C-alpha positions in Angstrom: 60.2 183.6 117.2 63.5 181.7 116.6 66.7 181.8 118.5 69.4 184.0 117.1 71.9 182.4 114.8 75.5 181.8 116.1 76.8 184.7 113.9 74.3 187.3 115.0 74.4 189.2 118.3 72.6 187.2 121.0 69.2 188.4 122.2 69.0 189.1 125.9 66.7 186.8 127.9 63.4 188.6 128.4 59.6 188.0 128.5 59.5 188.5 124.7 62.6 186.5 123.8 62.4 183.4 126.0 59.7 181.6 123.9 62.4 181.3 121.2 65.0 179.4 123.2 66.7 176.4 121.6 64.5 173.3 121.7 65.1 171.2 124.8 65.3 174.1 127.2 62.4 174.0 129.6 60.4 177.2 129.9 57.6 178.3 132.4 54.6 176.1 132.0 52.2 179.0 132.9 51.1 182.4 131.7 53.2 184.9 133.7 50.7 187.7 132.9 48.2 185.8 135.1 50.5 185.2 138.1 50.0 187.3 141.2 52.6 187.9 143.9 52.0 185.9 147.0 55.5 185.5 148.3 58.0 188.1 149.4 61.6 186.8 149.6 64.4 188.6 151.4 67.9 187.8 150.1 67.6 186.8 146.4 71.1 185.4 146.0 72.1 182.4 144.1 70.8 179.8 146.5 67.3 181.3 146.6 67.1 181.4 142.8 68.4 177.8 142.6 66.1 176.5 145.4 62.9 178.2 146.6 62.3 180.1 143.4 62.6 176.8 141.5 59.9 175.2 143.7 57.6 178.2 143.2 58.3 178.0 139.5 56.9 174.5 139.5 54.0 175.4 141.8 52.8 178.2 139.5 51.9 175.7 136.8 49.0 174.6 139.0 48.4 177.7 141.2 49.0 181.2 140.0 48.9 182.8 143.5 52.6 182.2 144.4 54.7 184.5 142.3 57.7 186.0 144.1 58.7 189.6 144.9 62.4 189.4 145.6 63.8 192.0 148.1 67.5 192.8 148.5 68.4 194.3 151.8 71.7 195.7 150.6 72.9 195.4 147.0 71.1 196.3 143.8 73.1 193.7 141.8 70.4 191.1 141.4 67.8 193.8 140.5 70.2 195.3 137.9 70.8 191.9 136.3 67.2 190.7 136.3 65.1 193.8 135.7 66.1 194.0 132.0 65.2 190.3 131.8 61.8 190.7 133.3 62.9 188.7 136.3 63.7 185.7 134.2 66.9 183.7 134.5 68.4 180.3 133.5 68.9 177.5 135.9 71.5 174.9 134.9 71.1 171.6 136.7 74.5 169.9 136.7 74.4 166.1 136.5 75.7 163.4 134.2 73.6 165.3 131.6 73.2 169.0 132.3 69.7 170.4 131.7 68.6 174.0 131.4 65.4 175.7 132.3 64.1 179.3 132.3 62.7 180.2 135.7 59.8 182.7 135.7 58.6 182.8 139.3 60.3 186.1 140.2 58.1 188.9 139.0 59.6 191.8 140.8 63.0 192.7 142.4 63.1 195.5 145.0 66.1 197.0 146.7 64.9 197.8 150.2 67.2 200.9 151.0 66.1 202.5 147.7 62.4 202.0 148.0 61.1 201.0 151.5 57.5 202.0 150.7 57.3 199.5 147.9 58.6 196.7 150.2 56.1 197.6 152.9 53.3 197.7 150.3 54.1 194.1 149.3 54.4 192.9 152.9 51.0 194.5 153.8 49.2 193.3 150.6 46.3 190.9 151.4 47.6 188.6 148.6 51.0 188.2 150.4 50.7 185.0 152.5 54.3 183.9 152.7 57.6 185.6 153.5 60.8 183.6 152.9 64.4 184.4 153.8 67.9 183.4 152.7 69.9 186.2 154.4 72.8 184.0 155.9 73.1 183.3 159.6 74.4 186.8 160.4 71.3 188.3 158.7 69.1 187.1 161.6 70.9 189.6 164.0 71.1 187.0 166.8 73.3 187.2 169.8 75.7 184.4 170.9 72.9 182.8 173.1 70.5 182.8 170.1 68.3 185.7 171.1 67.8 189.1 169.4 71.1 191.0 169.4 70.0 194.3 170.8 73.5 195.7 170.5 73.7 195.0 166.7 74.0 198.4 164.9 71.1 197.6 162.6 68.8 196.7 165.5 69.8 199.8 167.4 69.0 201.8 164.2 65.7 200.1 163.6 64.3 200.4 167.1 65.0 204.1 166.9 63.6 204.3 163.3 61.1 201.5 163.0 59.5 202.9 159.8 62.9 203.0 158.1 64.5 199.6 159.0 67.7 198.1 157.8 67.5 194.6 159.2 65.3 191.6 158.1 63.8 191.6 161.6 62.9 195.3 161.3 61.2 194.8 157.9 59.3 191.7 159.1 57.9 193.5 162.2 57.0 196.7 160.3 55.2 194.6 157.7 53.4 192.6 160.4 52.5 195.9 162.2 50.8 197.2 159.1 48.8 193.9 158.7 47.8 194.0 162.3 46.5 197.6 161.9 44.6 196.6 158.8 43.0 193.5 160.4 44.8 191.1 158.1 46.2 187.7 159.1 50.0 187.6 159.6 52.0 186.2 156.8 53.9 182.9 157.5 57.6 183.5 157.8 59.8 180.7 156.4 63.5 181.0 157.2 65.6 179.0 154.7 69.2 179.4 156.1 71.2 176.6 157.6 70.7 177.5 161.2 69.4 175.0 163.7 65.8 175.7 164.8 65.9 178.6 162.3 62.1 179.4 162.4 61.8 179.2 166.2 64.9 181.5 166.6 63.6 184.0 164.1 60.2 184.1 165.7 61.7 184.7 169.2 63.8 187.6 167.7 60.8 189.1 165.9 58.7 188.9 169.0 61.4 190.4 171.2 61.9 193.3 168.7 58.2 193.9 168.5 57.9 193.9 172.3 60.3 196.9 172.4 57.8 198.8 170.2 54.3 197.6 171.0 53.4 194.9 173.5 50.0 194.2 171.9 51.6 193.7 168.5 54.2 191.3 170.0 51.5 189.3 171.7 49.6 189.0 168.4 52.7 187.8 166.5 53.5 185.3 169.3 50.0 184.0 169.2 49.2 184.0 165.5 52.5 183.9 163.8 53.7 180.8 161.9 57.5 180.4 161.7 58.2 176.9 160.7 61.6 175.3 161.1 63.2 174.2 157.8 66.2 172.4 156.3 67.5 173.2 152.8 70.1 171.4 150.7 71.6 171.7 147.2 75.1 172.5 146.2 75.1 175.7 144.3 78.5 176.7 142.7 79.0 180.4 142.0 78.1 181.9 138.6 81.1 182.6 136.4 81.7 183.5 132.8 82.0 179.9 131.8 78.5 179.3 133.0 77.3 182.4 131.0 78.9 181.1 127.9 77.5 177.6 128.4 74.0 179.1 129.0 74.2 181.1 125.8 75.2 178.1 123.8 72.4 176.0 125.4 69.6 178.5 125.1 70.6 180.9 122.4 69.9 183.8 124.7 72.2 186.0 126.7 71.6 185.8 130.5 73.4 188.3 132.8 73.1 186.1 135.8 72.3 182.4 135.2 72.4 180.0 138.2 73.9 176.5 138.5 73.3 173.8 141.0 73.4 170.0 141.3 70.3 168.1 140.2 69.6 167.1 143.9 67.5 169.6 145.7 65.8 169.2 149.1 63.5 171.5 151.1 62.1 170.2 154.4 59.5 172.4 156.2 57.8 172.0 159.5 54.2 171.2 158.9 52.6 174.3 160.5 51.8 176.4 157.5 48.2 177.7 157.3 45.7 175.7 155.3 45.4 178.5 152.7 49.1 178.5 152.1 50.9 177.0 149.1 50.7 173.3 148.4 54.4 172.8 148.7 54.1 169.1 149.0 52.8 168.9 145.5 56.1 170.0 144.1 58.4 167.8 146.3 58.8 169.8 149.5 58.9 167.5 152.5 56.4 168.6 155.2 57.2 167.0 158.6 56.9 167.3 162.3 60.5 166.3 162.7 62.8 168.8 161.0 65.5 168.0 163.6 65.5 164.4 162.5 66.3 165.5 158.9 68.9 168.0 160.2 70.6 165.3 162.2 70.7 162.9 159.3 72.2 165.6 157.0 74.8 166.7 159.6 76.0 163.2 160.3 75.7 161.5 156.9 76.4 164.3 154.5 78.5 166.8 156.5 80.3 164.2 158.6 81.4 162.2 155.5 82.2 165.4 153.7 84.8 166.3 156.4 86.1 162.7 156.3 86.7 162.9 152.6 88.2 166.4 152.9 90.9 165.6 155.4 91.8 162.1 154.3 91.5 163.1 150.7 93.9 166.0 151.1 96.4 163.7 152.7 96.1 161.4 149.7 96.7 164.2 147.3 93.2 164.9 146.1 91.8 168.3 145.4 88.0 167.9 145.0 85.2 165.7 146.4 84.8 164.0 143.1 88.5 163.0 143.1 88.3 161.8 146.7 85.2 159.7 146.3 86.7 158.2 143.0 89.5 156.8 145.2 88.5 153.2 145.9 89.9 153.3 149.5 88.0 156.5 150.3 84.8 155.3 148.7 84.9 152.2 150.8 85.6 154.2 153.9 82.7 156.6 153.2 80.2 153.8 152.5 81.2 151.7 155.5 81.2 154.7 157.8 77.7 155.6 156.7 76.3 152.0 156.9 78.0 150.7 160.1 78.8 153.8 162.2 76.4 156.6 161.4 73.1 155.1 160.4 72.9 153.1 163.7 72.9 156.3 165.6 70.0 157.9 163.7 66.3 157.5 164.3 64.8 158.1 160.8 62.1 160.8 160.6 58.9 159.7 158.8 59.5 159.9 155.0 63.3 159.4 155.1 64.9 156.1 154.2 68.4 156.5 155.7 70.1 154.0 153.4 68.6 155.5 150.3 69.6 158.9 151.6 73.2 157.7 152.1 73.3 156.2 148.6 72.0 159.5 147.2 74.7 161.4 149.0 77.5 159.2 147.6 75.9 159.7 144.1 76.0 163.4 144.6 79.7 163.3 145.6 80.4 161.4 142.4 78.9 164.1 140.2 81.7 165.2 137.9 80.0 168.5 137.1 80.4 169.7 140.7 83.9 171.0 141.5 83.7 171.1 145.3 87.2 171.8 146.7 88.3 169.7 149.7 90.3 172.7 151.0 87.0 174.7 151.5 85.4 171.8 153.4 88.5 171.5 155.5 88.1 175.1 156.8 87.0 175.7 160.4 87.6 172.1 161.5 87.6 172.9 165.2 84.0 174.2 164.8 82.7 171.6 162.4 84.1 168.3 163.8 82.4 168.4 167.2 79.0 168.6 165.5 79.7 166.4 162.4 81.7 163.6 164.0 82.0 163.7 167.8 78.3 163.2 168.5 78.2 160.1 166.4 81.4 158.9 168.0 80.2 159.4 171.6 77.0 157.5 170.9 79.0 154.7 169.4 81.1 154.4 172.5 78.1 154.5 174.7 76.6 151.6 172.7 79.8 149.6 172.9 80.5 149.8 169.2 83.9 150.1 167.5 85.0 153.7 166.7 88.0 152.7 164.5 86.5 154.3 161.4 85.0 157.3 163.2 88.4 158.4 164.6 89.9 158.5 161.1 88.6 162.0 160.2 89.9 163.3 163.5 93.3 161.8 163.0 93.4 163.1 159.5 92.5 166.6 160.7 95.4 166.5 163.1 97.8 165.4 160.3 96.3 168.1 158.0 97.0 170.8 160.7 100.6 169.6 161.1 101.1 169.5 157.3 99.8 173.0 156.8 101.7 174.4 159.8 105.1 172.9 158.8 104.6 174.1 155.2 104.1 177.6 156.5 100.5 177.7 155.1 97.5 179.4 156.7 94.8 177.4 158.5 91.4 178.9 158.2 89.9 178.3 161.6 88.9 180.4 164.7 91.6 178.5 166.6 94.2 179.3 163.9 97.0 180.4 166.3 96.7 177.5 168.6 96.4 175.0 165.8 99.5 176.4 164.1 101.5 176.1 167.3 100.3 172.5 167.8 101.1 171.6 164.2 104.6 173.0 164.4 105.2 171.1 167.6 104.2 167.7 166.3 106.9 165.1 166.1 105.0 162.2 164.4 105.0 160.3 167.7 101.3 159.3 168.0 100.8 159.4 171.7 102.4 162.8 172.2 100.9 164.4 169.2 97.4 163.1 169.9 97.6 164.1 173.6 98.5 167.7 172.6 95.5 168.0 170.3 93.2 166.4 172.8 94.1 169.3 175.1 91.9 171.5 172.9 89.0 171.6 175.3 87.0 173.8 172.9 87.0 170.8 170.5 87.2 167.7 172.7 85.2 167.4 175.9 87.1 166.0 178.9 84.9 162.9 179.1 85.9 162.0 175.6 89.6 163.0 175.8 90.0 160.8 178.8 88.2 157.7 177.4 91.0 155.1 176.8 88.9 153.4 174.1 88.8 156.6 172.1 92.4 157.6 172.8 93.7 154.2 171.8 91.7 154.1 168.5 92.7 157.7 167.7 96.4 157.1 168.3 96.3 154.0 166.0 94.6 156.0 163.2 97.1 158.8 163.6 100.0 156.4 163.3 98.5 154.7 160.3 98.1 158.0 158.5 101.7 159.0 159.1 
């Protein structure tokens, strides 16, 4: 079969058409007819298809047991796009040279509200050994203290109708109940959303929910269930018509929902999966006993520097991360902050070279194919900065090190708030009203303006706001940015 000519109508990507893609496009290195479904995934959005499905696609070339049944808890959009394509889609990896590959690991897409019995059948199947999730933080139906939110409308519904659930927790427990009744081992549950201690929190919620229905079932899940903590990372811009056109030109096939992401991809999984589970390490997944170490490194090195580039970059007239890191002054600031201020506060987990990781982050920021807006990174600063910057800064003070660079993103955030407020522009932040008032009241006088911002006790702990070393450095940075 050959790809269609530029003048003829494009063929739709499908099981019969994909062998005829334009040469240079990678295709599945396995016979999809011999693949069995061993993974059920809840939340088959762009990130899953750019990330976990990509890993399983690689794994299938050596082990056919790990095909994916993708389950949408709400919308039929993914099913409607991929079903005519036999579950196939194109993954564009954006780098200095963009590459395209056809991913074949998704064999089935189900829409849970339309067909609960089929979802339960997959969950209860002896061949299903792994359930993965990308349902966003709110999809875990957790309360503010991290436990199961029993007041959540979906949880209230599911406890009253456990055989007709709406929530991810409800589906997980009903699937486990059926396995328990059939004498099957529980499937391992791998949460893949950026939520600290995600696996542990999900297990606690699942056990709490099960306990409301069946104490014996809850005890079995608590005793036998595997819910590893994980960390995931890869920038995945939204699909748009430009990507569809680019995909058509590269492959010769029409794809209703191609996916794009940067070339860098990382999946860190706590090493507690059962011995008969997938050999994830063979396809580059990092198995570790220290997921928190990886999370801490990402939070401080990647996210902390992201915020620094965002606020200082906006003040210097930049729009994207690529533009900001192409600014020699900001590139030097980012590099020095990583090497001299952040890395000294980190204890590297086994398998992570911190300097190499920092270098890789800067290389990712310099990727011209990724248009990551600084304005988006700047959102919710009052929530992000305490985790991304203040922990590093506090430890630097405790160690007697200089904080002159670490205060720059804080001073820049204050200047950013004042700039937006005086321009009459919105500030996307839970503290929006207070920040707008503070920004409008700024005079440019460093000691007064900084003191007003340090009064935000939801952001700055009293011990830090009253530390003269911190306050002095922050006032100087604020004045320098004026």
